[in-house]
C-alpha positions as CSV (number, residue, x, y, z in Angstrom):
1,M,136.3,53.7,119.9
2,K,133.1,52.2,121.4
3,K,131.4,55.5,121.2
4,I,132.3,56.0,117.6
5,L,131.0,52.5,116.7
6,L,127.8,53.1,118.7
7,I,127.2,56.5,116.9
8,A,128.0,54.9,113.5
9,G,125.5,52.0,114.2
10,L,122.8,54.4,115.3
11,T,123.3,56.5,112.3
12,L,123.0,53.5,110.0
13,L,119.8,52.4,111.7
14,T,118.4,55.9,111.3
15,L,119.3,56.1,107.6
16,G,117.9,52.6,107.1
17,A,114.6,53.4,108.8
18,K,111.9,53.7,106.2
19,A,109.0,56.2,106.7
20,Q,105.6,54.7,106.2
21,V,102.0,55.5,106.6
22,T,99.8,52.4,106.6
23,V,96.1,52.8,105.8
24,E,94.0,49.7,106.1
25,G,97.1,47.5,105.7
26,V,98.4,49.5,102.6
27,N,101.7,51.3,102.9
28,V,100.9,54.5,101.1
29,N,104.6,55.4,100.9
30,D,105.2,52.4,98.7
31,L,102.4,53.2,96.2
32,D,103.2,54.7,92.8
33,I,101.5,58.0,93.7
34,Q,102.6,61.6,94.4
35,Y,99.7,63.1,96.3
36,V,97.3,62.2,99.1
37,E,94.6,64.2,100.8
38,L,94.1,64.4,104.5
39,V,90.4,64.8,105.3
40,G,89.6,65.8,108.9
41,K,86.2,65.9,110.6
42,T,85.4,66.9,114.1
43,K,84.6,64.0,116.4
44,L,81.0,63.9,117.5
45,L,81.4,63.9,121.2
46,S,84.8,65.6,121.3
47,P,84.9,68.9,119.4
48,T,88.6,69.4,120.2
49,K,89.7,66.1,118.5
50,V,89.4,65.2,114.8
51,K,89.0,62.0,112.9
52,V,91.5,62.0,110.0
53,F,91.2,59.9,106.8
54,V,93.9,59.5,104.2
55,D,92.6,59.6,100.6
56,Y,95.2,58.2,98.2
57,G,92.7,57.3,95.5
58,Q,91.4,54.1,96.9
59,A,87.9,52.7,96.4
60,F,85.3,54.1,98.9
61,S,84.6,52.0,101.9
62,W,82.2,52.4,104.8
63,N,84.7,50.8,107.2
64,Q,86.4,53.1,109.7
65,Q,89.9,53.8,108.4
66,V,92.8,52.9,110.6
67,I,96.1,54.8,110.1
68,K,99.3,53.3,111.5
69,S,102.8,54.5,111.7
70,A,106.0,52.6,110.9
71,D,106.1,51.0,114.3
72,G,102.6,49.6,113.8
73,K,100.9,51.8,116.3
74,T,97.5,53.2,115.4
75,A,97.7,57.0,114.9
76,A,95.2,59.2,116.7
77,F,95.2,63.0,116.1
78,N,94.3,65.9,118.4
79,S,94.2,68.3,115.5
80,M,94.9,68.7,111.8
81,V,98.3,70.2,112.7
82,D,99.0,67.0,114.7
83,A,98.1,64.9,111.6
84,L,100.3,67.2,109.3
85,N,103.2,66.7,111.7
86,F,102.7,62.9,111.5
87,M,102.6,62.9,107.7
88,D,105.6,65.3,107.5
89,A,107.6,62.9,109.7
90,N,106.6,60.0,107.4
91,G,107.7,61.5,104.1
92,W,104.9,63.9,103.0
93,E,104.9,67.6,102.6
94,Y,102.1,70.2,102.7
95,V,100.9,71.7,99.4
96,N,97.5,73.4,100.1
97,N,94.4,73.2,102.2
98,Y,90.8,74.3,102.2
99,I,87.7,73.9,104.4
100,I,84.2,72.9,103.4
101,S,81.1,73.7,105.4
102,D,77.9,71.7,104.9
103,S,74.4,73.0,105.5
104,S,74.5,72.0,109.2
105,G,77.7,74.1,109.7
106,E,79.9,71.0,110.1
107,L,83.4,71.7,108.9
108,T,85.5,69.3,106.8
109,Y,89.2,70.1,106.6
110,K,91.1,69.0,103.5
111,Y,94.9,69.1,103.1
112,L,96.7,68.2,99.9
113,L,100.1,66.6,100.5
114,K,102.9,65.7,98.2
115,K,105.4,62.9,98.6
116,K,108.8,64.4,99.5
117,A,111.6,64.0,97.0
118,K,114.1,61.2,98.0
């Protein structure tokens, strides 16, 4: 009986957990939007890591963007796939992507994501 109650309790906790992606204190999942764009750029001194920004239509800011997960931890990504997995786990699904190359050869990765149906 105790096992059944424990399993039921854990199931309710899991169902009650709300996915969220917080960008500069704004829970993007709570906004009345359907799409976001992940923008990834290679870090200057670490070509194997990327700096990822979430564009949800907010006003431009020179401040370095901080992305946090539901547990309040700052998210750091090793690759764009790492960022995609993070967003998928937090209620967003992949739609499309493209890469932009500037005149110096620096690449910018852009991934369009859609909010998952509830």
